N, C-alpha and C positions, 0 to 999 in steps of 0.2 A: 614233248612230250606228247605220244598219240593218247587220245582217251579210246576207250573200247568199251563193248559190250559185251558178253557171253552169255545167250540165254542156253538157262542148263535147268531145264523143267523142274528134276529130280535130283538133289543133292545127295546120288548114291556115292558110297566111297571113291570109287574108281574118277567117277565125276568131281568128286572133291578133290582128288589129287591133279585130275588134267587142269581145273579150273586155277589152283595153286600155281601149277609148275606155268601158264600162261599168263598168271598174276607178277609174278614174280621175273618178266623178262624184261631185260631194259629200255628203257626210255616210252613203258607201255603203263598209265592209268587206267587198271581195268575195274571194271562195275560187272557184276552179276543181277542178270533179271532172273527168277525162280518164283515155283509157287511157294518156295517154303518163307516164312516169318526170318525177317532179321533175328530172332534170337533162337532159332533154330539152324542157323549157319555153324560150320563147326569154326572153333577160335582160332583152330588153326590155318584158314583159310581167309576168317573176316580181318585178321591180321594183316591180309598180303589186298585187299580188297580198297578199291576207291570209292566205290558206291554199291547199294544194294536196291531194288526193286521188286519188289512183292507183286507180282499177277496173278488175277485167279486160276487161269487158261495161258500159259506159254508155248503154247500154237498156235494161238489167236493172233493173225498179223494185228490186228487193233489195237489189241495190248500189246503186243510187241513196238507197235510204233510210239503208243504214247507211254510207254516204258522210255526208251529212246530219249522221246521229247523231255520226260520229266529227268532223267539221267545229264540229259543233254542244259537243262537249266542249273543243275546244284556242281558238274564238275567241268562246263564245257564244252563243242561241241564234240558228238560219238563222230566219232571217225573214220572205227571198223567197227562190225557188228558178225558174230562169228557164233558157232553152234554147232556138234558134232555129231546128235541126233541126226539121224537121214528124216525126217519127217517134219524136220526143221527147217531142212535145206530150200522149200521155193516159200514157206511163208517169210525167212528171212530174206529172201532176195528179192520178194516184192515192196520190203518194210525199206531194205537197201535203196531200191529204186525209187519208193515213196519221198523219201528223207533226202536223197542225193548225196548216198553214202557208198564210198568206191566198193567193187567185189565182185562175186559171181551172178549174173541177171538170172531171170525167170527160166529163161532157157535152157539157159548151163545147168540151173539146178533140176531139173526135169518136169517142170509143168505138163500134168495130162491135159491131152482134147479135152475141152469140159462140155463136151455138145451130146456125150452118154451118161448117163447116171454114175457110170462104172468109172469112167474119166477115159476111155479107150473102145472109138469107134471099130466093129467088124472089119471095114477094109482097111483099118490100120495094123490089127491083129494079126490080118491076112499077109499083110506087106512084112511084118516083122516075124512070122513066121519063114518064110519064103527068102526073107535076106540072111538070118543068124550071123551067118560068117561075118557078112558084112555091119551086121551091127556091134558083133562082137570088136571087128580089128577097128570101128570108129569109135568106140566105149576106147581102147586102150589107147586111143591118138586123142583122146579130151581128157582121159586121164596125163597124160602125159604134159599135156597143156596147162590143166592147174592144177598140178600134184605142188604144194606149195608146204615148206617147214610149217610148224606151227608159229614160228615167232614171224617168218614172211605173212602167214595170213592176219594174223591180228596185227603188225604194222604194216604190212607192203614189205614188198621185197628193198630193202633200203638204196642197196644199190642199183636198182632199176626207176625209184622214183629220185634217185637224186642224180642219175643219167651215168651214173660210173660201173656200167655193166665189164666184165671180167670173161677171160675165157676158161677160169680155174673154177667157176661158179655153174653148176647144172640150169637153175634158174636163169641165171643170165644166158648161158649157151641156148635155152631152150626161146630167150625173146629174139637173139640174133639170129637162128635161125628162122 
């Protein structure tokens, strides 16, 4: 059984459905890290969760890391750390890196250059503007490389992890090529 943590800052109805679906994947014990107290987690979600950890700021990497450590003490080592919110991708990547959890790294998650207050220097803005078509092509390529089903994201592609890649699986074909 893979222990996974899903960071869901706010448990909106769509988020509850998304987390609930992930929690029901075979071979996954899913915990949620959220700003919602346990008594405010909908019952239909709670029955599928292996754990819950409340944080004050679910976008704060230190609070996420502390939550993952706490869940690891309760459930065993957290082996996957996921979240759907775009603003979470860099903090999640930083926590994965710090705790040795496999997944998308900080560069892939899109960490900005921190040399300027807005995170994007003038020279980078000029380069980005002059290479828009190139950037779009790179994004499409990157998207193909990291696109995974929810199941694969939560537990890792089982076929790839077990070394049983096949030519009928889109994910396996991308690994082979």
